[in-house]
Residue, then its C-alpha position, 0 to 999 in steps of 0.5 A: m776660364k781654367n787654372y793652370n798651376v804654373n810655377i813661375k820660378h820653375l818655367l823661367s828655370a826651365s827657359l834658362f836651363v834650355a838656353i845654356g843647353v844651347v849655348l854651351p856646345i857652342a862655346f866647347h865646341f868652338v875649344g875644341f871639346g865638343s861631342k866628346l865631353l857632352p857638354m848638351q845634356l849637362p844643363v838637362l842633367l842639372a834641370g833634373y835636379f833642380l825642377s819636378p820632373p814635367y819642367s825637367a822633361v822639358v828642358g831635355i826634350t826641347t834642348p837638342i830641337i832648340s839647338t838644332f833650328a837655332t845653330g844646327m847642332p845635333p844634326f836633324f837626323p839621326n842625332m836630335p830626335c834621339l837626343a830629344v828623346e834622351f835627355g828627355a827621360y833623365g830629365l824625367f828619371l831625375g826628377i823622379y828618382k829621390f834617392k839620398s845619394r846624389y851620385l845613384r840618382l844620377v847613374t840610375a837616371l843616366i842609365s835609365g835614359k841610355a835605356v829609353l834611348f835604345l827601346f826608341a832606337l829599335s824604331n829605326p836602323a839609323f836611330l839604333t847607329f846613332a846610339s850605339a855610337q854615342l855611347v861609345n864616344g860619349f863616355a869619357g863625357m858621362l864619367i867626368q858628368i857622373a863626377a861633376v854634376p853631384f859637386i855643382v849641385t852641393a855648391c848650388e843647394r849650399s850658396k845663400h842665394h840659391v836661385l832655385q830653393n823651394k820654400 
Protein backbone atom coordinates (compact mmCIF):
# COMPACT_ATOMS: atom_id res chain seq x y z
CA MET A 1 0.00 0.00 0.00
CA LYS A 2 1.36 3.41 -0.96
CA ASN A 3 1.82 6.10 1.62
CA TYR A 4 0.42 9.34 0.23
CA ASN A 5 1.49 12.51 1.97
CA VAL A 6 -1.82 14.35 2.29
CA ASN A 7 -2.18 17.35 4.53
CA ILE A 8 -5.76 17.01 5.84
CA LYS A 9 -5.85 20.62 7.03
CA HIS A 10 -4.88 21.86 3.56
CA LEU A 11 -7.32 19.48 1.89
CA LEU A 12 -10.22 20.71 4.03
CA SER A 13 -9.12 24.32 3.61
CA ALA A 14 -8.93 23.86 -0.16
CA SER A 15 -12.47 22.47 -0.12
CA LEU A 16 -13.63 25.50 1.85
CA PHE A 17 -11.98 27.90 -0.61
CA VAL A 18 -13.66 26.10 -3.53
CA ALA A 19 -17.05 26.28 -1.77
CA ILE A 20 -16.59 30.00 -1.14
CA GLY A 21 -15.57 30.41 -4.78
CA VAL A 22 -18.87 28.88 -5.86
CA VAL A 23 -21.12 30.76 -3.40
CA LEU A 24 -19.50 34.22 -3.44
CA PRO A 25 -20.27 34.97 -7.12
CA ILE A 26 -23.92 34.09 -6.53
CA ALA A 27 -24.10 36.70 -3.77
CA PHE A 28 -22.28 39.29 -5.90
CA HIS A 29 -24.54 38.67 -8.91
CA PHE A 30 -27.60 38.92 -6.66
CA VAL A 31 -26.70 42.50 -5.75
CA GLY A 32 -25.49 43.38 -9.27
CA PHE A 33 -21.71 43.39 -8.76
CA GLY A 34 -20.94 40.06 -10.43
CA SER A 35 -18.52 39.90 -13.32
CA LYS A 36 -16.94 43.33 -12.89
CA LEU A 37 -15.53 42.64 -9.40
CA LEU A 38 -14.36 39.06 -10.13
CA PRO A 39 -15.72 37.47 -6.94
CA MET A 40 -14.79 33.90 -7.93
CA GLN A 41 -11.15 34.94 -8.11
CA LEU A 42 -10.97 36.16 -4.51
CA PRO A 43 -10.97 32.76 -2.73
CA VAL A 44 -8.50 31.42 -5.30
CA LEU A 45 -6.10 34.26 -4.56
CA LEU A 46 -6.47 33.77 -0.81
CA ALA A 47 -5.82 30.04 -1.23
CA GLY A 48 -2.56 30.94 -2.97
CA TYR A 49 -1.37 32.71 0.16
CA PHE A 50 -2.43 30.07 2.68
CA LEU A 51 -2.03 26.71 0.91
CA SER A 52 0.87 24.94 -0.73
CA PRO A 53 1.21 25.41 -4.53
CA PRO A 54 -0.42 22.09 -5.53
CA TYR A 55 -3.46 22.68 -3.30
CA SER A 56 -3.90 26.30 -4.37
CA ALA A 57 -3.56 25.32 -8.04
CA VAL A 58 -6.24 22.66 -7.59
CA VAL A 59 -8.50 25.25 -5.93
CA GLY A 60 -7.99 27.50 -8.95
CA ILE A 61 -8.71 24.77 -11.47
CA THR A 62 -11.70 23.19 -9.75
CA THR A 63 -13.54 26.32 -8.61
CA PRO A 64 -14.81 27.41 -12.06
CA ILE A 65 -15.48 23.81 -13.09
CA ILE A 66 -17.61 23.03 -10.03
CA SER A 67 -19.30 26.42 -10.26
CA THR A 68 -20.22 25.83 -13.90
CA PHE A 69 -21.83 22.49 -13.18
CA ALA A 70 -23.47 23.61 -9.91
CA THR A 71 -24.76 27.05 -10.88
CA GLY A 72 -24.29 27.53 -14.62
CA MET A 73 -21.85 30.36 -13.96
CA PRO A 74 -19.46 30.82 -15.67
CA PRO A 75 -20.81 29.50 -18.97
CA PHE A 76 -19.25 26.23 -20.10
CA PHE A 77 -17.63 27.55 -23.29
CA PRO A 78 -15.39 29.52 -23.63
CA ASN A 79 -15.41 30.94 -20.10
CA MET A 80 -14.95 27.88 -17.90
CA PRO A 81 -11.83 26.40 -19.56
CA CYS A 82 -10.17 29.82 -19.66
CA LEU A 83 -10.97 30.54 -16.03
CA ALA A 84 -9.79 27.09 -14.92
CA VAL A 85 -6.42 27.66 -16.61
CA GLU A 86 -6.09 31.25 -15.38
CA PHE A 87 -7.16 30.55 -11.79
CA GLY A 88 -4.99 27.43 -11.63
CA ALA A 89 -2.03 29.57 -12.67
CA TYR A 90 -2.92 32.19 -10.03
CA GLY A 91 -3.00 29.56 -7.30
CA LEU A 92 0.22 27.96 -8.47
CA PHE A 93 2.17 31.21 -8.83
CA LEU A 94 0.94 32.66 -5.54
CA GLY A 95 2.03 29.46 -3.86
CA ILE A 96 5.44 29.49 -5.54
CA TYR A 97 6.33 33.18 -5.29
CA LYS A 98 7.65 34.06 -1.85
CA PHE A 99 8.31 37.79 -2.08
CA LYS A 100 8.32 39.68 1.21
CA SER A 101 5.87 42.19 -0.21
CA ARG A 102 2.38 40.72 -0.43
CA TYR A 103 1.51 43.30 -3.09
CA LEU A 104 4.47 42.36 -5.28
CA ARG A 105 3.64 38.68 -4.85
CA LEU A 106 0.02 39.28 -5.88
CA VAL A 107 0.78 41.55 -8.84
CA THR A 108 3.41 39.19 -10.26
CA ALA A 109 1.05 36.23 -9.83
CA LEU A 110 -1.76 38.13 -11.59
CA ILE A 111 0.54 39.06 -14.47
CA SER A 112 1.87 35.49 -14.70
CA GLY A 113 -1.67 34.10 -14.64
CA LYS A 114 -2.78 36.44 -17.41
CA ALA A 115 0.26 35.41 -19.47
CA VAL A 116 -0.65 31.72 -19.04
CA LEU A 117 -4.25 32.53 -19.98
CA PHE A 118 -3.20 34.30 -23.17
CA LEU A 119 -0.85 31.46 -24.12
CA PHE A 120 -3.74 29.03 -23.62
CA ALA A 121 -6.11 31.35 -25.51
CA LEU A 122 -3.95 31.14 -28.61
CA SER A 123 -5.31 27.61 -29.06
CA ASN A 124 -8.83 28.81 -29.94
CA PRO A 125 -10.18 32.13 -31.31
CA ALA A 126 -13.13 31.99 -28.88
CA PHE A 127 -10.70 31.69 -25.95
CA LEU A 128 -8.70 34.64 -27.25
CA THR A 129 -11.83 36.79 -27.54
CA PHE A 130 -12.87 35.86 -24.00
CA ALA A 131 -9.40 36.52 -22.56
CA SER A 132 -9.19 39.93 -24.22
CA ALA A 133 -12.66 40.95 -23.05
CA GLN A 134 -11.97 39.72 -19.54
CA LEU A 135 -8.78 41.75 -19.34
CA VAL A 136 -10.70 44.94 -20.15
CA ASN A 137 -13.92 44.22 -18.22
CA GLY A 138 -12.22 42.88 -15.10
CA PHE A 139 -9.60 45.59 -14.69
CA ALA A 140 -11.49 47.38 -11.89
CA GLY A 141 -11.94 44.09 -10.05
CA MET A 142 -8.24 43.36 -10.31
CA LEU A 143 -7.38 46.76 -8.84
CA ILE A 144 -9.77 46.18 -5.95
CA GLN A 145 -8.23 42.76 -5.33
CA ILE A 146 -4.71 44.17 -5.41
CA ALA A 147 -5.80 46.54 -2.65
CA ALA A 148 -7.96 44.12 -0.65
CA VAL A 149 -6.28 40.70 -0.80
CA PRO A 150 -3.01 41.62 0.98
CA PHE A 151 -5.06 43.42 3.64
CA ILE A 152 -7.26 40.33 4.16
CA VAL A 153 -4.19 38.07 4.33
CA THR A 154 -2.54 40.33 6.92
CA ALA A 155 -5.72 40.42 9.01
CA CYS A 156 -6.01 36.62 8.90
CA GLU A 157 -2.37 36.11 9.84
CA ARG A 158 -2.67 38.49 12.80
CA SER A 159 -5.74 36.70 14.13
CA LYS A 160 -5.12 34.61 17.25
CA HIS A 161 -7.36 31.88 15.89
CA HIS A 162 -5.93 31.72 12.38
CA VAL A 163 -6.96 28.27 11.15
CA LEU A 164 -4.35 28.02 8.42
CA GLN A 165 -1.25 28.50 10.56
CA ASN A 166 1.49 26.10 9.55
CA LYS A 167 2.61 25.30 13.11
